[in-house]
N, C-alpha and C positions, 0 to 999 in steps of 0.2 A: 614431646607432649606426653604426659603420663597417661596410664590406662584409665585412671579415675576421671581425668578431664575428658577423654574421648568418649567415655560411656555416660557422661553426665546428661541427664534428660533435659532436652530443650523445652522451654516454656513458651507457649503461644497465647495471645490474648483470646478472650471469649468472643463469640460471634457478634455480640452487640457492641462491645468496645471496638472491635475491628471495623465494624460498619460505621461507627461514629467517629473513628480515627482519634480515639482518646486512649490514655494510658490505662492499662488493666493491672490489677494486683495478683492475677492468676488464681485467686481463690474460687471455690465452687460453693455458692455463687460469689461473684466478685462484689466489692463494695459499691462500685458505680451502679451496677444492676440493682442492688438492694435499695440504694437511695432513690432511684428513679422507678422502682417497682416494675422492672423489666424481667422477662424470662431469661435467665443466664444459661447458655448452652455452649458446648465446645464440640460442635458437629461439623464445622467447615473442614473440608479436605484441602489441604494446602498443595499447591502444584509442586512437583518435584523439579529440582534445579538440574541443570546440565543438558547436554544434547539428547534428543530423542533417538531411539534405536532405528536403524534403517529397516526397510521392508522388502528390499529386492530379493533377498534370499528366500523369504517365506513365499513370495509370489511365485518364484521359480519352482519351489517344492510343490505348491498346490497345482500348478500347471502340469508338472511331471506326473503327479498322482492322478490327475484327471485323465491324462493321455493313457496311462497304464491301465486304467479301468476300462477304457473302450477297446483295448487290444488284447487284454488278458482276462482269463476267468478268475476273478478276484474272490477268494473266500470271504473277504470282509463284507461283501454284499450279503452273503448268506447269513453271516452272524448278526447283521443289523436288520434282518427282515422285519422283526417286530417293531422296530422304530419307524421303518418306512411305512408299515401298515398303519401305525398310529398317525403318521403324517397324512396318509390318504384319508383317514377318517375325519381328521380335523379340516383339511382344506378341500377334500373332494378328489375324485379320480381325474386322470388326465383327459378322459373323453369329455368332461364337463367344462373344460376351459373356455370354450367358445361362449357358453352362456354366462359363465361366472366372471369372465374378464381375462385379459391376456396374462395377468400375473398370478392366476390360480395355480397352486402347486400340487402335483400328484406325488412325486418322489424325487430322489436325488438326481435322476436323469434330466429333470426339467428345471432344476433350480436355477442354473446359470442362464436359461432362456428367459426366466421371469424377472431377473435382477439386472439392471443396467450395469455396464462395465465399471462405471465410476463407483457404484455402491459395492460391487464385488471386490474392487481394489481396497475400498475402505475397510470392509470386514477382514480382508486378508491382512491388512496392517494391524488390526486389533488382535488377531490370533498370531502373536509373534513368537509363541513357544513351539518347540519342535513337536511336542506330544499333542498339539492341537491342530495339526495339519491334515487330519483325516477327514473324509467326507462326512463322517458322523458328527464331528465337532462343528463343522461348517453349518449343518442343519440346525444344531442347537443355538448357535450364536445368531443365526440369521432369523429364526422364526420363533424362538422361545424367549431368549434373553431380550430380544428387540421386537417383542410382539406389537407393542404400540407403534413402534417405528414402521413395521411392515404394513400395519393397517392404515396409517396416515400418510405414508410417503410412497411405498412401493405400489400401492393401488392406483396412484395417479398416473394418468396417461401423458402428463407433461414431460418432455425430455429434459434431462439435466443440462445446464448450460455452464459456460465458464471453464476454468481450469480443472484438471483432473485432481480428485481428492486423494490425499495420502493418509497413511495411518497416523493416529493421534490418540494418546492415552486420555485426553480430556474430553469427557462427554459434552460439556458445554461448548467446546470448540467445534465438535462434530455437528451439534445442532445448529450452531451459528452458520456453518458452511452450508448445511442442507437447507436451511430456510432461505438463504440467498439463492441457491440453485433451483430448488423445487417450489419456490413461492409458498412456503409453509408459514402460516400465521403463528409465530411462536408465542405471542401474547395470549391468543385464544387457547393454544394447546396447554400452556402452563397453568392457566387459571382453571381450565376444565378438569385437571387431574388433582387439584389441591383440595382434598376433602377436609383438611384442617380449616381452610378458609371458609368452606361451605358450612361446616359445623359451627364455627365461631360466628358466622353471619346469622345462622338460625338462633343461636343463643342470644345474640344482641337484639334480634327482632322481638323475641318474647320478653327480654328484660327492659328494652327501651321503647319499642315501637308498637307493641300489641295494642296499647290504648288508642293509638292512631288508626290502626287497621285491625280491629277485632273480628277478623273474618276467617282465620285459619285455626284449625284444631291442633294444639301443641302435641298431643299424643300421636296424631296422624303423622306429623312431620318427623317426630322422633322415630317412629317406626320406619319411615323412609330412610333415615340415616342408618338405622340398624340393618336394613336389608338393601344396601346400596348396590349389591351385585345383581339384583333382580328388578331394578326400577324400570317402569315404563317411560316412554319419551316425555309425556306430559308431566309426570312426577319429577323427572330430573330437571326439566326446564323450569318448573316452579322453584326448585331449590336454587338454581342458578340466578333466577330473577330476584329472589329474596336476598341472596348474597350481594348482588349488584346494588340493590336498594340500600342495604345497611352500610355498604362501603361508602356511599355518598352521603348518607344522612346521619350516621353515628360516628363520632370521632373517638373511637375506642379500639383502634388498631395500632398497638404500640410500636410495631416494627415497620409500619408503612406511613410514608408521608402522604400529603394530600395529592400530590402528582401521581404517586404510585397507586393510590386508591382509585384515582380517576381512570388510569389505564386499566386497572384490573376490572373495574365496573364496566367499562366499554368492552373488555374481552368477554365477560359473562353475557352481556347483551348480544354480542355478535355470535356467541356460541348458541344461545337460544334461537336466534333467527336462522342460523344455518341448519340447526337440527330440525327446525320446523319445515324446511324445504322438502324433506323426505317423509313428512307425516301428513295425515289427513285431518289435521286439527280443525279445519273449517267445517268439513262435512260432519265430523263427530265432536262438536265442541263440548268440552268438559269444564267443570268448575276450575280445575287447575289451569286450563288454557285461558280462562277469563282473568284469573288472578295474575297469571304471567304477563298478559298484556297490560293490566293495570299497573303492576310494579315496574314494568319497562317504561311506561308513560311517565310515572313519577320520577324515575331515575333520569330519564332524558330531560325532564324539566330542571333537575339539579345540575345537569350537564350543560344547561343553557341552550338546549336544542328544542325550541318551542314548537316548531312545526312537527318534528318527530314525536314530541310528547302528545300533541293534539291528535295525530294520526292513530297512535296506539290507544288513546282514550276512546276514540270512535270505534276502533277495532274491538276493544273490550266490550263496548256497549252492543255492538253487532253480535259478538259471540254470546253474550249474556242473553240477548233476545232469542238467538237460535237455540240456546239451551233452556229456554222457557223461564228465565228468572224474572221477567216482567210480569208473569202471572203465577208466580210460585206460591202466593198466598192461598190459592184455591187447590193446590196439589196436596191431597190428603194421603198420598202414597209415601210421602217423605216423612222421616222422623222429625219431631218438632225442633230439635237442635239444628238439623241440616236445613230445614226450611228457614229458620231464623238467620243462619249464616248467609244463605242465598239472598234473603231480603236485605241484609246489611251490605253485601257486595253491590247489589243494584242501587241501593241508596248512596253509597260512596261514588259510584259512577255518575249518578245524578248530580251530586255535589261537585265532582270534578268537571263535568261538562258545563254546569252553571258558572263555575269559577273561570273556566276558559272563555266562556262567552263574555263575561264582564271584563276580563283582561284584554282580549283582542277582538271583541265583537264577532265571534265565530258562530256559525249556525248551531241550532239546538235540535236534537232528535228526540229527547225525552221531554215531551211537552208538559206533562203534569207530574206532580210529585208522586212517586210510588208509595206503596204501603210499607210501613216500617213499625213493627211491634216493639214496644219498650219492655222486652223480656230479657232475662238473663240466662246465659248458657250455663250448663252444669259446671260447678267449680269456679265460676267467674266472679270477679268483684262486681257487685251491683252498680257501682258508680260508673263503670265503663259504658253500660247501656244508657245511663242517664246522660253522660257527656256526648255520646254519639247522637242521641235524640235531640239534644240542644242544638248541635251543629246542623243537623238535618232540618230542624224547624227554621233556623235562620235563612237557609237557602230556599226553603219552601215558600217564604214570603215573596220571592221574586217570581211572580206568576207570569202568564202570557201577556197581560197588560203592561207590566214593566218591561218585558222583553221587546214588545212593539215600540214602547216609548224610547228605549235606549237605542233601538236599531234605526231610528229616523236619521236620514242622511243630511237633511237640510236644517237650517236654523230658522225655519219659518215661524216658530213660536208654538208654545204648548197650548193645549185647550184647557178649558175650565175643569173638565173631567180629569185630565192628567194632573192638574194642579192639586186637586183634592186627593187623588190617589197617591201621589208622591208624598203629600203631607201626612197622610194616614200611615204610609209605609215608614216614614221617619219616626212617627210616634211609636210604632211597634218595635223598631230597632233600638229605640232609646230606653226600652223597659229594662229594669234591673233583673238579671237572671239569677236564679237560685242555684248556685254551684258550690255550696258549702261542702258537700260530700263527694265532689268530683275530683279526680286526680289532678295534680298540677299540670301534667302534660296536656290533658284535655282542656283544662281551664285556659291555658295559653292559646290553644287553637280557637276556642269559642269566643273568648273576650277580644282577642285581636281581630278576628274575623268580623265580629259585631261592629267595631269601630270602622273597619275598612268598608263594610257594606254601607254604613252611614255616609261615608265620603263618596262612594260610587253613586248612591241615590242623589246626593247633592250635585255631583257632576252631571248627572242626567238632567236635572232641573236647570243647570247652567246652560247646557246645550240647547234646551228648549226655550231659553230666554225667560225663564220664570224667576231667576235670581235678580234681586234689586236691592240697592242700598237703602231704599225707603220702605222695604217690606216690614210688616209688623210681625211676620212669622220668622223666628230666628233661623229656622232651617232653610229659608230662602234669602238669607243675607250673605254678603261677601265675607263676613267674619266667621261664618260657621266652621270652616276648616280649623280655625284656632280652637274652638270649643272641642272639636273632635280630637285634636292633638293633645289637649289638656286631659281629656278622658283617657286617652291611650297612655299618657304619662302616669296617671294614677294606676292604671292596670299594670304597667311594667314594674311598678314598685313592689307588687305582690308576687312577681314571677322570677324564677332563676333563669340564667342564660341557658342551662342544659335543657330545661323544659321547653324552651323556644327553639333551640337548634335542632332538636330531633325531628321537627316538622319539615326540615329542608329549606330550600331557597324560596319557596312560595310564601312562607310566613314573613320572611324578611322583605319580600317585594311589597307586601301589604303595608308594612311599617314605612318603607321607603316612599310609597305614594302619599301617605299621610304627611310625612316630613316635607316632601316636595311641595305639597299644597299649602303647608304651614308657611313655608318661605314665601310663596306667592302671596298669601294673605297678609303676611307682615309687610311685604313690599308695597301692597296697595293701601295699607292702613296709614294713618297720619303719624305713626311712630310713638304715640303716647302709651300704647299697650306693650311695646317691645320689651322693656326691662322685666316686666313680670312674667314674660314667657321665655326668658333667657334659659331657665332651668329645664323647661319643657323641651326645647330644641336640643339641649345637651343630653337629656335622657334618651331621646330618640337616636341621636348619633352614637351614643354609647351602646345601645342595644344593637344597632346595625353593625357596630365594630366588633361584636362578640365572635362572629364567625369570619374566618379568612375569606370565604367565598363572597359573603356579603360586603365585607370591608373593601375588597378589591374592586367591586362593581358599584354598589349603591352609595357608599360613603364618599368615594371619589367623585361621583356625579354631583352629590350635594356640595362637596368642597368646591368644585368648579363653579357651581351655581352661586354660591356665596361669594366667590371671588369676582364673578361678573357683576353681582349686585353691589359690590363695595363702592363703586363709583357714585352710587346714589346715597343711601343712608343706612346701610346695613354693615358698617365697618365693625361694629362690636361683635358681629357673629363670625368674622373670618377666623379668629383664633380658635374657635371651638373645634374645628376639624383637625387641629394640630396638637391638642392637649390630651395625651394619653388615649387617643382614638386610633389614629393611623400608626400602628406599630411599625418600627423600622424593619424592613425585610431581612436584614442581616440578623436581627434578634430572633425573628421567626425561624430562620434556618438553624440557628444555634440551638434553640429550644426543641426543635423537632428531631434532633439527633438522638 
């Protein structure tokens, strides 16, 4: 073999092509990353081939060195006194080990007593060079290079189990062994240290989701990112919860599939909850704590954990009331912008609790609609305040009389007063809303919610026995869900899928309930109206199929329902669930690479 061939540089694919398992042209950036608008990087460290070096010789040298230090006067200790003093300042003196824990380090004399034998063997294997076998190098590797490792693993009182660990040059392999032995949650650890993910999540929040949750000051969050080393617990938990929220709600993470985003979101939530254990956030509730609970609740809903979501909605309400947000309108000590943000937070909690009550008939703690000023924050688009007020007004229509009517457990029949009140409520929900200057994201939330509330009020009347085929009022007829679905069909024509998806799984559930009721109404009808509503059903199915999460849950339920109804007279609707709606899973996996 010639010298030129032996020194020829080997080319390796970029990180994205390597992960997607496709051919790379080795350019910087490569053609595939350019065409798919992906960040092209060559940062992956390839594993070295061949056998790993043994560690027995290094272990023996370390043991001999340790024995010689205890029997001889070693000048090396005198030359390293400054480093030992620094170590004592960082970790405390040896006399304070009882209060600080068994693994508290005073100096080199006590390092071996604070580290299990398995970990000392692991570090000895890492220091495979002859010039790194001194006690000084052992201190550096154990407590400065592996600072996070010492804080997260060595402070645990759980003994390591399983086989003895040996030296390994791969840090990923080391972490894999340690998480099995010491019960370390690697998923939580990795997400908690990824500031790139947190910063990307904050950027997505203000780019895509601020119109949905206009309750956080962007300048404040940017300052937290700039001073990440001095964050308080509540501030860091707020950043984690925002990252978890955007991971589930916004499909703009190019290097992460939906499954990986789901795992990462769960990791951030777990990190928030574990960090709260050691804090006094209940006694000293802050705005950050309230927002953290709210964002955790929304994320849990997208994770299909309904009970967890409801729990943290109620927790956020309790914290908000403890922080005085229910009476914030009369607090003249606050700045006007801060007072408005707190009013918005409490209004969103009111909307979330009312929505949970309608979904699952859960109890209500905020009995009356709170105060919400239709003001604009400094530097904010005025349409955001208008859109939030519109949504708030829709839920404010559901007063205590409606809550009592919907909470009835028996079908004993509605009263004349309930008949009149529900009819008036339907008239109010049918009014045309002025949303010309509102952003598309907020219009999607307001208009879809409006049609969903119309259906919920109709279902309440149905449970009370007020619906009749002979009713002169259209809102009390069995065909009313068809009118609601037709109105939703017209709304969907004006909205893009991205404006709908950013609201998460909740907005798709509203569309699903309307589509499900539409199928029931078409089944009960005589079939003469079915052809003209063919396009309405197709439109609802297409909207539900826009999101993978919605497609896997709601569209499949509707597909099964249409299959069950096919034995009667809905044969013409069976094919709708199979025409460009349920995308083949293999195509999804290929496109997600």
